[in-house]
C-alpha distance (Angstrom), angle and dihedral (degrees) to the residues before:
residue distance angle dihedral
M1 . . .
L2 3.76 . .
R3 3.77 123.0 .
T4 3.82 116.6 -168.5
T5 3.80 127.5 -168.2
A6 3.82 124.6 170.1
L7 3.78 117.7 -121.7
F8 3.75 113.0 -107.7
A9 3.80 92.0 -130.5
A10 3.80 90.2 57.9
A11 3.78 91.3 49.5
T12 3.80 91.3 50.3
A13 3.80 92.4 51.0
V14 3.79 92.4 49.1
L15 3.79 93.2 46.6
F16 3.79 96.7 52.1
A17 3.79 95.7 37.8
T18 3.80 87.9 53.3
A19 3.78 94.0 50.0
C20 3.77 91.2 50.0
G21 3.81 92.3 48.7
G22 3.42 92.0 -110.7
G23 18.67 118.6 83.7
S24 3.23 140.1 -155.3
D25 3.82 132.9 128.8
E26 3.78 119.8 -83.3
A27 3.79 117.3 -122.5
E28 3.78 117.3 -110.6
P29 3.83 107.9 -94.2
T30 3.78 123.1 -128.3
A31 3.79 113.8 -122.1
S32 3.77 120.1 -110.6
P33 3.80 126.4 160.8
S34 3.78 125.9 -111.2
T35 3.78 119.9 -113.8
P36 3.81 106.5 -107.8
G37 3.75 116.1 -124.5
A38 3.80 97.2 12.9
T39 3.79 112.2 147.5
A40 3.77 136.4 179.9
S41 3.79 117.9 -105.6
P42 3.82 120.0 -115.6
A43 3.78 115.7 -79.4
A44 3.79 90.5 -126.0
A45 3.80 88.2 66.7
R46 3.81 91.3 54.4
P47 3.82 107.7 59.2
S48 3.80 93.3 144.3
P49 3.81 133.6 62.3
F50 3.77 115.9 -75.6
A51 3.80 117.8 -92.5
A52 3.81 132.6 -162.4
A53 3.82 94.0 -80.4
D54 3.80 90.5 53.4
F55 3.79 93.2 53.5
T56 3.79 90.7 49.3
R57 3.81 89.9 51.4
L58 3.81 93.0 46.7
A59 3.80 90.7 50.8
A60 3.81 88.8 66.1
I61 3.81 94.9 58.0
A62 3.81 115.0 117.6
V63 3.80 122.0 -146.6
P64 3.84 113.8 -143.7
G65 3.79 111.6 -119.7
Y66 3.79 91.9 17.6
T67 3.79 134.2 90.5
S68 3.77 117.6 -135.8
V69 3.80 110.1 -127.8
R70 3.79 103.1 169.5
Q71 3.79 139.6 8.2
T72 3.79 121.3 -177.9
A73 3.80 113.3 -178.1
S74 3.79 121.2 -177.8
A75 3.78 134.2 171.7
T76 3.80 90.5 -87.3
S77 3.81 108.9 27.1
L78 3.77 151.2 10.6
L79 3.78 128.6 -129.9
A80 3.82 114.5 -171.3
V81 3.78 129.4 173.6
Y82 3.81 125.0 -160.0
E83 3.80 133.9 -179.9
S84 3.79 124.2 -149.9
Q85 3.76 129.3 -134.9
P86 3.84 112.4 -99.1
L87 3.81 114.2 -70.2
E88 3.80 124.6 -138.8
S89 3.80 87.6 -91.5
G90 3.82 88.5 60.0
V91 3.81 96.4 -114.1
R92 3.77 128.6 113.0
L93 3.78 122.8 -135.7
T94 3.77 126.8 -132.4
A95 3.81 118.0 -144.2
T96 3.79 119.0 -164.1
V97 3.81 114.3 -166.3
T98 3.80 124.7 -167.0
I99 3.80 122.7 -174.8
S100 3.79 129.2 -178.2
A101 3.76 142.1 144.5
C102 3.78 116.9 -82.8
D103 3.75 122.8 -99.3
P104 3.83 118.3 -160.7
F105 3.80 89.2 -120.6
I106 3.82 97.1 50.2
C107 3.79 103.7 37.5
P108 3.81 102.9 68.8
D109 3.77 129.6 161.8
L110 3.80 103.5 -70.2
D111 3.79 95.5 -150.5
A112 3.80 106.7 132.6
A113 3.81 89.6 -130.4
N114 3.81 88.0 71.9
F115 3.81 90.1 62.2
L116 3.79 98.8 48.8
G117 3.77 110.9 126.0
K118 3.80 92.1 17.0
E119 3.79 98.9 92.5
A120 3.81 91.6 113.9
Q121 3.80 91.3 57.3
L122 3.78 92.4 46.6
K123 3.78 91.3 50.6
T124 3.80 91.1 59.1
A125 3.81 87.5 84.3
L126 3.83 85.0 73.1
P127 3.81 126.0 77.2
E128 3.79 112.8 -94.6
V129 3.80 93.4 -111.7
H130 3.81 89.4 65.1
I131 3.79 95.6 41.4
K132 3.81 87.8 58.0
N133 3.80 93.9 44.8
P134 3.85 107.0 111.4
A135 3.81 88.6 -155.3
L136 3.81 93.6 55.9
V137 3.80 112.1 136.1
F138 3.80 108.5 -144.1
T139 3.79 126.0 166.9
M140 3.78 133.5 165.6
G141 3.77 138.5 179.5
N142 3.78 144.9 108.2
A143 3.79 125.0 -47.0
D144 3.79 132.4 170.9
L145 3.78 117.3 -118.2
A146 3.81 85.0 -167.8
A147 3.80 135.2 -17.5
G148 3.81 105.9 -57.7
Y149 3.81 93.7 8.9
R150 3.78 105.9 102.5
G151 3.78 119.6 -177.1
F152 3.78 137.2 178.2
F153 3.80 116.6 -116.8
T154 3.76 140.0 -169.8
Y155 3.78 125.1 -165.5
A156 3.80 122.6 -165.8
R157 3.80 131.0 -179.1
S158 3.78 125.3 173.5
F159 3.79 136.2 162.1
V160 3.79 119.3 -168.8
R161 3.80 125.8 177.6
D162 3.78 118.9 -174.5
G163 3.77 112.6 175.3
G164 3.80 106.6 -57.2
T165 3.80 94.3 -15.2
T166 3.78 123.4 92.1
S167 3.80 124.6 -170.9
T168 3.79 125.2 -172.8
A169 3.79 138.8 -175.2
N170 3.79 122.3 -174.9
R171 3.80 117.1 160.0
Y172 3.78 144.0 141.5
S173 3.80 115.7 -156.1
I174 3.80 127.6 -177.1
Q175 3.80 132.4 -180.0
Y176 3.79 127.3 -159.8
H177 3.79 135.2 173.8
D178 3.78 136.8 170.4
G179 3.80 95.4 -150.0
V180 3.81 91.9 -93.0
N181 3.80 106.5 49.5
Q182 3.78 133.1 18.0
V183 3.78 138.9 -152.4
G184 3.77 131.9 -167.0
I185 3.78 126.9 -167.2
L186 3.79 125.7 -164.8
I187 3.80 118.6 -167.5
G188 3.79 120.1 -163.5
V189 3.79 140.3 153.0
R190 3.78 118.3 -88.2
F191 3.80 103.6 -128.7
E192 3.79 111.9 -133.0
G193 3.80 100.0 142.9
P194 2.88 166.0 -78.9
F195 3.77 94.8 94.3
P196 3.84 115.3 -119.6
Q197 3.78 110.9 -97.1
S198 3.80 98.6 -160.9
E199 3.78 144.7 17.4
A200 3.80 88.9 -110.5
E201 3.80 90.1 57.9
M202 3.80 89.8 50.9
Q203 3.79 90.1 51.6
R204 3.80 90.4 54.0
Q205 3.79 89.4 52.9
L206 3.81 97.6 47.9
D207 3.78 126.9 0.0
Q208 3.79 128.3 164.6
P209 3.85 96.8 -89.0
T210 3.81 90.7 49.1
G211 3.79 90.9 50.1
E212 3.79 92.3 48.4
A213 3.80 92.6 49.4
A214 3.79 91.0 48.9
A215 3.81 92.5 49.2
R216 3.80 90.6 51.6
A217 3.79 91.4 50.7
V218 3.78 92.5 49.2
F219 3.79 92.9 46.6
A220 3.82 94.3 49.6
P221 3.83 98.8 83.9
F222 3.82 90.4 45.2
Q223 3.80 94.7 47.5
P224 3.85 97.3 91.2
T225 3.80 88.8 59.8
F226 3.80 92.2 61.3
R227 3.78 132.9 58.6
P228 3.81 124.4 -126.2
N229 3.79 112.7 -96.7
R230 3.80 95.4 -152.7
């Protein structure tokens, strides 16, 4: 069986390039514990773009209900991966968080109206087999990560069986920025088996409301670092 999930970085690039007019599988992360008690500093203390020290500090933030499995902080960005505790469905979710300073070309207005008619470009973050799937579920729009923190999301779910090969995509992705710094969160299902046997089973594991709730929970400890965008 083949399981395909688009890399979050690819999705981010497609999303922002699309808004400005302008997947492959993620490697298995290596476990490393969160730093207990780490918190984000107030947004008022961060009026300028994040620097290397900020990304190092953000990498230590723990997300309640999630285990930190990887944090990669550089001079210009942070990539952090978390895994949830088992849900009622029995699966665990994977949350991939990317944070960086805004660039004028990749921090557009996140109003969903700016993305109308650009669904085809947004879908290019998915493997071609899912883009061509007539049963692909694909939605997009605005959602609040917290009160006053509006982001733009896409949700995609696709199940394709071709002979003895099965390919799946099930992901909720949301982008947010405050005009100075940006964060993206990708929610997916942590594959531990058995493999989903239908699209309906995938929906029970991760639907749009579940993805949105997970993104809000993951964003919560980072929220004080960012400023409201409305």
